[in-house]
MIFI-620710 format. One record per residue (C-alpha): residue number from 1; x, y, z. Coordinates in steps of 0.05 Angstrom, whole numbers. Layout:
<dopas>
<numar = NUM&xx = X&yy = Y&zz = Z>
...
</dopas>
This chain:
<dopas>
<numar = 1&xx = 98&yy = 230&zz = 316>
<numar = 2&xx = 144&yy = 281&zz = 284>
<numar = 3&xx = 204&yy = 244&zz = 313>
<numar = 4&xx = 180&yy = 178&zz = 285>
<numar = 5&xx = 170&yy = 208&zz = 216>
<numar = 6&xx = 239&yy = 239&zz = 218>
<numar = 7&xx = 270&yy = 173&zz = 239>
<numar = 8&xx = 232&yy = 138&zz = 183>
<numar = 9&xx = 259&yy = 188&zz = 133>
<numar = 10&xx = 330&yy = 180&zz = 160>
<numar = 11&xx = 324&yy = 104&zz = 155>
<numar = 12&xx = 301&yy = 111&zz = 82>
<numar = 13&xx = 359&yy = 157&zz = 65>
<numar = 14&xx = 413&yy = 115&zz = 98>
<numar = 15&xx = 384&yy = 50&zz = 70>
<numar = 16&xx = 367&yy = 17&zz = 137>
<numar = 17&xx = 296&yy = 15&zz = 112>
<numar = 18&xx = 278&yy = 6&zz = 39>
<numar = 19&xx = 216&yy = -7&zz = -4>
<numar = 20&xx = 225&yy = -46&zz = -68>
<numar = 21&xx = 191&yy = 4&zz = -114>
<numar = 22&xx = 233&yy = -8&zz = -176>
<numar = 23&xx = 233&yy = -84&zz = -167>
<numar = 24&xx = 157&yy = -85&zz = -167>
<numar = 25&xx = 150&yy = -39&zz = -226>
<numar = 26&xx = 104&yy = -85&zz = -264>
<numar = 27&xx = 52&yy = -76&zz = -210>
<numar = 28&xx = 56&yy = 0&zz = -217>
<numar = 29&xx = 54&yy = -5&zz = -293>
<numar = 30&xx = -9&yy = -47&zz = -289>
<numar = 31&xx = -43&yy = 1&zz = -242>
<numar = 32&xx = -25&yy = 60&zz = -286>
<numar = 33&xx = -48&yy = 26&zz = -350>
<numar = 34&xx = -115&yy = 10&zz = -319>
<numar = 35&xx = -124&yy = 82&zz = -295>
<numar = 36&xx = -104&yy = 110&zz = -362>
<numar = 37&xx = -153&yy = 64&zz = -399>
<numar = 38&xx = -209&yy = 85&zz = -351>
<numar = 39&xx = -192&yy = 158&zz = -363>
<numar = 40&xx = -193&yy = 150&zz = -438>
<numar = 41&xx = -261&yy = 116&zz = -434>
<numar = 42&xx = -287&yy = 173&zz = -391>
<numar = 43&xx = -262&yy = 222&zz = -444>
<numar = 44&xx = -308&yy = 187&zz = -494>
<numar = 45&xx = -368&yy = 176&zz = -448>
<numar = 46&xx = -389&yy = 221&zz = -416>
<numar = 47&xx = -333&yy = 263&zz = -444>
<numar = 48&xx = -310&yy = 333&zz = -424>
<numar = 49&xx = -361&yy = 386&zz = -409>
<numar = 50&xx = -337&yy = 448&zz = -447>
<numar = 51&xx = -355&yy = 515&zz = -417>
<numar = 52&xx = -390&yy = 571&zz = -454>
<numar = 53&xx = -322&yy = 601&zz = -471>
<numar = 54&xx = -308&yy = 541&zz = -516>
<numar = 55&xx = -377&yy = 525&zz = -544>
<numar = 56&xx = -405&yy = 596&zz = -548>
<numar = 57&xx = -474&yy = 619&zz = -528>
<numar = 58&xx = -514&yy = 667&zz = -485>
<numar = 59&xx = -504&yy = 675&zz = -410>
<numar = 60&xx = -550&yy = 707&zz = -359>
<numar = 61&xx = -532&yy = 724&zz = -286>
<numar = 62&xx = -588&yy = 737&zz = -236>
<numar = 63&xx = -562&yy = 773&zz = -174>
<numar = 64&xx = -594&yy = 781&zz = -106>
<numar = 65&xx = -643&yy = 723&zz = -111>
<numar = 66&xx = -682&yy = 701&zz = -51>
<numar = 67&xx = -684&yy = 629&zz = -75>
<numar = 68&xx = -632&yy = 590&zz = -114>
<numar = 69&xx = -682&yy = 543&zz = -146>
<numar = 70&xx = -646&yy = 520&zz = -209>
<numar = 71&xx = -707&yy = 485&zz = -237>
<numar = 72&xx = -745&yy = 551&zz = -236>
<numar = 73&xx = -691&yy = 582&zz = -280>
<numar = 74&xx = -693&yy = 523&zz = -328>
<numar = 75&xx = -769&yy = 526&zz = -334>
<numar = 76&xx = -766&yy = 602&zz = -345>
<numar = 77&xx = -717&yy = 595&zz = -403>
<numar = 78&xx = -754&yy = 537&zz = -435>
<numar = 79&xx = -819&yy = 576&zz = -434>
<numar = 80&xx = -787&yy = 623&zz = -484>
<numar = 81&xx = -740&yy = 575&zz = -520>
<numar = 82&xx = -769&yy = 505&zz = -514>
<numar = 83&xx = -712&yy = 471&zz = -551>
<numar = 84&xx = -660&yy = 497&zz = -502>
<numar = 85&xx = -627&yy = 456&zz = -447>
<numar = 86&xx = -599&yy = 511&zz = -402>
<numar = 87&xx = -542&yy = 499&zz = -354>
<numar = 88&xx = -554&yy = 531&zz = -286>
<numar = 89&xx = -501&yy = 540&zz = -232>
<numar = 90&xx = -500&yy = 576&zz = -166>
<numar = 91&xx = -452&yy = 634&zz = -160>
<numar = 92&xx = -438&yy = 655&zz = -89>
<numar = 93&xx = -495&yy = 656&zz = -40>
<numar = 94&xx = -546&yy = 697&zz = -77>
<numar = 95&xx = -534&yy = 692&zz = -152>
<numar = 96&xx = -550&yy = 644&zz = -208>
<numar = 97&xx = -515&yy = 636&zz = -275>
<numar = 98&xx = -555&yy = 609&zz = -334>
<numar = 99&xx = -521&yy = 589&zz = -398>
<numar = 100&xx = -556&yy = 573&zz = -463>
<numar = 101&xx = -539&yy = 567&zz = -537>
<numar = 102&xx = -539&yy = 630&zz = -578>
<numar = 103&xx = -606&yy = 667&zz = -573>
<numar = 104&xx = -633&yy = 723&zz = -615>
<numar = 105&xx = -636&yy = 794&zz = -588>
<numar = 106&xx = -711&yy = 787&zz = -578>
<numar = 107&xx = -704&yy = 722&zz = -540>
<numar = 108&xx = -649&yy = 752&zz = -496>
<numar = 109&xx = -695&yy = 809&zz = -476>
<numar = 110&xx = -753&yy = 762&zz = -462>
<numar = 111&xx = -709&yy = 716&zz = -420>
<numar = 112&xx = -683&yy = 774&zz = -379>
<numar = 113&xx = -752&yy = 800&zz = -364>
<numar = 114&xx = -778&yy = 731&zz = -348>
<numar = 115&xx = -720&yy = 715&zz = -301>
<numar = 116&xx = -730&yy = 781&zz = -265>
<numar = 117&xx = -804&yy = 765&zz = -255>
<numar = 118&xx = -792&yy = 692&zz = -235>
<numar = 119&xx = -741&yy = 710&zz = -181>
<numar = 120&xx = -775&yy = 774&zz = -160>
<numar = 121&xx = -716&yy = 820&zz = -174>
<numar = 122&xx = -707&yy = 883&zz = -214>
<numar = 123&xx = -690&yy = 876&zz = -288>
<numar = 124&xx = -625&yy = 913&zz = -275>
<numar = 125&xx = -604&yy = 854&zz = -231>
<numar = 126&xx = -606&yy = 808&zz = -291>
<numar = 127&xx = -545&yy = 815&zz = -337>
<numar = 128&xx = -534&yy = 781&zz = -403>
<numar = 129&xx = -473&yy = 769&zz = -446>
<numar = 130&xx = -456&yy = 732&zz = -510>
<numar = 131&xx = -392&yy = 692&zz = -519>
<numar = 132&xx = -371&yy = 671&zz = -588>
<numar = 133&xx = -339&yy = 602&zz = -599>
<numar = 134&xx = -282&yy = 634&zz = -637>
<numar = 135&xx = -253&yy = 659&zz = -572>
<numar = 136&xx = -252&yy = 588&zz = -545>
<numar = 137&xx = -218&yy = 563&zz = -607>
<numar = 138&xx = -164&yy = 615&zz = -599>
<numar = 139&xx = -153&yy = 594&zz = -526>
<numar = 140&xx = -150&yy = 520&zz = -546>
<numar = 141&xx = -100&yy = 533&zz = -602>
<numar = 142&xx = -55&yy = 575&zz = -558>
<numar = 143&xx = -59&yy = 523&zz = -503>
<numar = 144&xx = -38&yy = 468&zz = -551>
<numar = 145&xx = 18&yy = 511&zz = -579>
<numar = 146&xx = 43&yy = 525&zz = -509>
<numar = 147&xx = 40&yy = 450&zz = -493>
<numar = 148&xx = 81&yy = 431&zz = -554>
<numar = 149&xx = 133&yy = 485&zz = -541>
<numar = 150&xx = 137&yy = 464&zz = -468>
<numar = 151&xx = 147&yy = 391&zz = -485>
<numar = 152&xx = 201&yy = 405&zz = -537>
<numar = 153&xx = 238&yy = 452&zz = -489>
<numar = 154&xx = 233&yy = 402&zz = -431>
<numar = 155&xx = 258&yy = 345&zz = -474>
<numar = 156&xx = 318&yy = 384&zz = -498>
<numar = 157&xx = 336&yy = 411&zz = -429>
<numar = 158&xx = 330&yy = 344&zz = -394>
<numar = 159&xx = 370&yy = 308&zz = -447>
<numar = 160&xx = 426&yy = 358&zz = -441>
<numar = 161&xx = 423&yy = 363&zz = -365>
<numar = 162&xx = 422&yy = 288&zz = -351>
<numar = 163&xx = 461&yy = 270&zz = -414>
<numar = 164&xx = 413&yy = 212&zz = -422>
<numar = 165&xx = 353&yy = 212&zz = -469>
<numar = 166&xx = 322&yy = 154&zz = -429>
<numar = 167&xx = 309&yy = 199&zz = -370>
<numar = 168&xx = 277&yy = 251&zz = -415>
<numar = 169&xx = 233&yy = 197&zz = -447>
<numar = 170&xx = 212&yy = 169&zz = -379>
<numar = 171&xx = 196&yy = 239&zz = -353>
<numar = 172&xx = 153&yy = 255&zz = -415>
<numar = 173&xx = 115&yy = 189&zz = -409>
<numar = 174&xx = 101&yy = 204&zz = -336>
<numar = 175&xx = 79&yy = 274&zz = -356>
<numar = 176&xx = 28&yy = 248&zz = -406>
<numar = 177&xx = 6&yy = 197&zz = -354>
<numar = 178&xx = -9&yy = 255&zz = -305>
<numar = 179&xx = -45&yy = 296&zz = -357>
<numar = 180&xx = -90&yy = 239&zz = -381>
<numar = 181&xx = -110&yy = 219&zz = -311>
<numar = 182&xx = -125&yy = 291&zz = -291>
<numar = 183&xx = -167&yy = 303&zz = -352>
<numar = 184&xx = -202&yy = 236&zz = -342>
<numar = 185&xx = -221&yy = 253&zz = -270>
<numar = 186&xx = -245&yy = 321&zz = -294>
<numar = 187&xx = -290&yy = 286&zz = -344>
<numar = 188&xx = -316&yy = 239&zz = -290>
<numar = 189&xx = -334&yy = 296&zz = -244>
<numar = 190&xx = -370&yy = 332&zz = -300>
<numar = 191&xx = -348&yy = 403&zz = -283>
<numar = 192&xx = -343&yy = 451&zz = -341>
<numar = 193&xx = -277&yy = 460&zz = -376>
<numar = 194&xx = -262&yy = 534&zz = -373>
<numar = 195&xx = -200&yy = 575&zz = -388>
<numar = 196&xx = -183&yy = 569&zz = -314>
<numar = 197&xx = -184&yy = 493&zz = -323>
<numar = 198&xx = -136&yy = 498&zz = -381>
<numar = 199&xx = -89&yy = 541&zz = -339>
<numar = 200&xx = -92&yy = 487&zz = -285>
<numar = 201&xx = -75&yy = 433&zz = -335>
<numar = 202&xx = -15&yy = 471&zz = -360>
<numar = 203&xx = 8&yy = 486&zz = -288>
<numar = 204&xx = 10&yy = 414&zz = -267>
<numar = 205&xx = 58&yy = 399&zz = -324>
<numar = 206&xx = 111&yy = 442&zz = -291>
<numar = 207&xx = 98&yy = 411&zz = -223>
<numar = 208&xx = 103&yy = 340&zz = -250>
<numar = 209&xx = 169&yy = 354&zz = -286>
<numar = 210&xx = 197&yy = 388&zz = -224>
<numar = 211&xx = 183&yy = 329&zz = -179>
<numar = 212&xx = 210&yy = 280&zz = -230>
<numar = 213&xx = 274&yy = 319&zz = -241>
<numar = 214&xx = 289&yy = 320&zz = -166>
<numar = 215&xx = 283&yy = 244&zz = -163>
<numar = 216&xx = 323&yy = 234&zz = -227>
<numar = 217&xx = 379&yy = 278&zz = -200>
<numar = 218&xx = 387&yy = 230&zz = -142>
<numar = 219&xx = 383&yy = 171&zz = -189>
<numar = 220&xx = 440&yy = 199&zz = -231>
<numar = 221&xx = 482&yy = 211&zz = -169>
<numar = 222&xx = 472&yy = 140&zz = -143>
<numar = 223&xx = 482&yy = 105&zz = -210>
<numar = 224&xx = 542&yy = 144&zz = -234>
<numar = 225&xx = 588&yy = 86&zz = -216>
<numar = 226&xx = 537&yy = 30&zz = -220>
<numar = 227&xx = 576&yy = -9&zz = -273>
<numar = 228&xx = 643&yy = 0&zz = -237>
<numar = 229&xx = 623&yy = -41&zz = -176>
<numar = 230&xx = 597&yy = -112&zz = -169>
<numar = 231&xx = 555&yy = -109&zz = -106>
<numar = 232&xx = 490&yy = -75&zz = -129>
<numar = 233&xx = 453&yy = -75&zz = -194>
<numar = 234&xx = 433&yy = -12&zz = -231>
<numar = 235&xx = 360&yy = -22&zz = -210>
<numar = 236&xx = 379&yy = -29&zz = -137>
<numar = 237&xx = 419&yy = 35&zz = -139>
<numar = 238&xx = 361&yy = 71&zz = -172>
<numar = 239&xx = 312&yy = 42&zz = -121>
<numar = 240&xx = 355&yy = 71&zz = -65>
<numar = 241&xx = 349&yy = 139&zz = -98>
<numar = 242&xx = 273&yy = 134&zz = -99>
<numar = 243&xx = 273&yy = 116&zz = -25>
<numar = 244&xx = 320&yy = 173&zz = -8>
<numar = 245&xx = 274&yy = 224&zz = -41>
<numar = 246&xx = 209&yy = 192&zz = -17>
<numar = 247&xx = 201&yy = 236&zz = 45>
<numar = 248&xx = 218&yy = 298&zz = 5>
<numar = 249&xx = 164&yy = 281&zz = -47>
<numar = 250&xx = 112&yy = 269&zz = 8>
<numar = 251&xx = 129&yy = 333&zz = 44>
<numar = 252&xx = 127&yy = 375&zz = -19>
<numar = 253&xx = 61&yy = 344&zz = -40>
<numar = 254&xx = 28&yy = 355&zz = 27>
<numar = 255&xx = 51&yy = 428&zz = 30>
<numar = 256&xx = 26&yy = 440&zz = -41>
<numar = 257&xx = -40&yy = 401&zz = -34>
<numar = 258&xx = -65&yy = 432&zz = 31>
<numar = 259&xx = -74&yy = 504&zz = 5>
<numar = 260&xx = -101&yy = 478&zz = -62>
<numar = 261&xx = -151&yy = 435&zz = -24>
<numar = 262&xx = -172&yy = 496&zz = 16>
<numar = 263&xx = -183&yy = 536&zz = -48>
<numar = 264&xx = -222&yy = 478&zz = -77>
<numar = 265&xx = -268&yy = 472&zz = -16>
<numar = 266&xx = -278&yy = 547&zz = -11>
<numar = 267&xx = -289&yy = 556&zz = -86>
<numar = 268&xx = -335&yy = 496&zz = -95>
<numar = 269&xx = -377&yy = 494&zz = -32>
<numar = 270&xx = -372&yy = 561&zz = 4>
<numar = 271&xx = -366&yy = 617&zz = -47>
<numar = 272&xx = -389&yy = 578&zz = -107>
<numar = 273&xx = -336&yy = 613&zz = -148>
<numar = 274&xx = -329&yy = 575&zz = -213>
<numar = 275&xx = -259&yy = 601&zz = -230>
<numar = 276&xx = -229&yy = 580&zz = -164>
<numar = 277&xx = -263&yy = 513&zz = -167>
<numar = 278&xx = -242&yy = 497&zz = -237>
<numar = 279&xx = -168&yy = 513&zz = -229>
<numar = 280&xx = -164&yy = 483&zz = -159>
<numar = 281&xx = -192&yy = 415&zz = -181>
<numar = 282&xx = -143&yy = 410&zz = -238>
<numar = 283&xx = -85&yy = 429&zz = -192>
<numar = 284&xx = -105&yy = 382&zz = -136>
<numar = 285&xx = -113&yy = 321&zz = -180>
<numar = 286&xx = -52&yy = 338&zz = -222>
<numar = 287&xx = -6&yy = 347&zz = -162>
<numar = 288&xx = -30&yy = 283&zz = -129>
<numar = 289&xx = -21&yy = 243&zz = -193>
<numar = 290&xx = 45&yy = 277&zz = -207>
<numar = 291&xx = 73&yy = 255&zz = -141>
<numar = 292&xx = 51&yy = 183&zz = -155>
<numar = 293&xx = 83&yy = 182&zz = -224>
<numar = 294&xx = 149&yy = 212&zz = -201>
<numar = 295&xx = 157&yy = 155&zz = -151>
<numar = 296&xx = 123&yy = 95&zz = -182>
<numar = 297&xx = 127&yy = 109&zz = -257>
<numar = 298&xx = 185&yy = 154&zz = -278>
<numar = 299&xx = 243&yy = 120&zz = -244>
<numar = 300&xx = 219&yy = 48&zz = -255>
<numar = 301&xx = 209&yy = 65&zz = -328>
<numar = 302&xx = 278&yy = 95&zz = -333>
<numar = 303&xx = 307&yy = 31&zz = -303>
<numar = 304&xx = 268&yy = -10&zz = -353>
<numar = 305&xx = 297&yy = 30&zz = -410>
<numar = 306&xx = 368&yy = 27&zz = -382>
<numar = 307&xx = 365&yy = -48&zz = -372>
<numar = 308&xx = 353&yy = -56&zz = -446>
<numar = 309&xx = 425&yy = -33&zz = -456>
<numar = 310&xx = 474&yy = -91&zz = -463>
<numar = 311&xx = 526&yy = -66&zz = -411>
<numar = 312&xx = 472&yy = -55&zz = -358>
<numar = 313&xx = 439&yy = -121&zz = -374>
<numar = 314&xx = 504&yy = -159&zz = -370>
<numar = 315&xx = 524&yy = -124&zz = -306>
<numar = 316&xx = 458&yy = -141&zz = -273>
<numar = 317&xx = 465&yy = -214&zz = -294>
<numar = 318&xx = 536&yy = -216&zz = -267>
<numar = 319&xx = 516&yy = -187&zz = -199>
<numar = 320&xx = 456&yy = -233&zz = -191>
<numar = 321&xx = 497&yy = -294&zz = -213>
<numar = 322&xx = 552&yy = -278&zz = -163>
<numar = 323&xx = 502&yy = -277&zz = -106>
<numar = 324&xx = 476&yy = -346&zz = -122>
<numar = 325&xx = 546&yy = -375&zz = -130>
<numar = 326&xx = 541&yy = -385&zz = -205>
<numar = 327&xx = 568&yy = -352&zz = -267>
<numar = 328&xx = 526&yy = -310&zz = -313>
<numar = 329&xx = 518&yy = -373&zz = -357>
<numar = 330&xx = 491&yy = -414&zz = -298>
<numar = 331&xx = 556&yy = -452&zz = -282>
<numar = 332&xx = 574&yy = -463&zz = -209>
<numar = 333&xx = 630&yy = -419&zz = -183>
<numar = 334&xx = 689&yy = -460&zz = -160>
<numar = 335&xx = 724&yy = -404&zz = -123>
<numar = 336&xx = 718&yy = -410&zz = -49>
<numar = 337&xx = 687&yy = -351&zz = -13>
<numar = 338&xx = 647&yy = -328&zz = -73>
<numar = 339&xx = 609&yy = -263&zz = -59>
<numar = 340&xx = 540&yy = -273&zz = -30>
<numar = 341&xx = 482&yy = -226&zz = -25>
<numar = 342&xx = 485&yy = -182&zz = 36>
<numar = 343&xx = 425&yy = -178&zz = 83>
<numar = 344&xx = 407&yy = -112&zz = 51>
<numar = 345&xx = 395&yy = -146&zz = -16>
<numar = 346&xx = 356&yy = -206&zz = 6>
<numar = 347&xx = 280&yy = -206&zz = -7>
<numar = 348&xx = 249&yy = -164&zz = 48>
<numar = 349&xx = 317&yy = -137&zz = 68>
<numar = 350&xx = 344&yy = -67&zz = 63>
<numar = 351&xx = 392&yy = -35&zz = 13>
<numar = 352&xx = 442&yy = 1&zz = 56>
<numar = 353&xx = 478&yy = 60&zz = 25>
<numar = 354&xx = 540&yy = 47&zz = 65>
<numar = 355&xx = 541&yy = -28&zz = 54>
<numar = 356&xx = 606&yy = -34&zz = 16>
<numar = 357&xx = 651&yy = -96&zz = 13>
<numar = 358&xx = 711&yy = -94&zz = 60>
<numar = 359&xx = 779&yy = -91&zz = 29>
<numar = 360&xx = 829&yy = -145&zz = 48>
<numar = 361&xx = 895&yy = -122&zz = 77>
<numar = 362&xx = 957&yy = -146&zz = 42>
</dopas>
């Protein structure tokens, strides 16, 4: 199996095997637009579920419970504060966390005593804390500030490095695509948005940019002389770059997703650790979506932007016209032996890296 995968990767790199990812970019655009619209709808209804750090309130933790009956905790709180709709989560194997809106000091003491009696534990095993919403606002503002600074810095660096603003624009669009989809899935799952979640969101930005830059680096290498030859179009050269980096993207994603998936399973289902669960879900979804966008969105979008340039557009028309035996204006070529499309460029064929026209000897 490993040998077959290695051979597959070698065929992709040399061009003996090729997938028309760039040529079918409208399909990927449509899929991404649908997913983005669904994510935006989910952000409205049901919307994100902000944790207590962002909305503020009182929090109680009952340790060493014999039963983890969440309804018992809800009924106990409502017996003291009928208007409350407490949120109860399991922490570990023997603890419950109950979150409510801000309660008075008297209500906090009553809830602690009632929870201790309901779960048959000592009062010392019930802890309480109050979190003000101002702390959450500070976290949100700093996260947004960090996001803006990150985007400005990435835009400047990528523009200078690639000497092409179109690559920077495509990378940023793919970045927002990843962020929107990740947040949308988080809203669909309904887990609380905590500071750990925000850290996860910011982390996937770096991963997405890293994966896209690697692909773009190969695109720049392959398309450096795209307009100086007449055998392949700019889009075909870029498509070869995507195929050449496909195995690397898959390997990197698998290596990154496996430990994150383990943390997610352990944090969500075994330990019940909210912090591990929150950051792991954001990382898992973000890395998966980031891999998709670096292959199916970033490079096709960069090709779309480049093909709006007149030199690239005219070169593409010239190459395609030469293959069909006509001029760029649609006139039939009268020259015998006009260049025809090689097998690598026919529909369903392969784009060979080494497929270069033979030079005639004088």
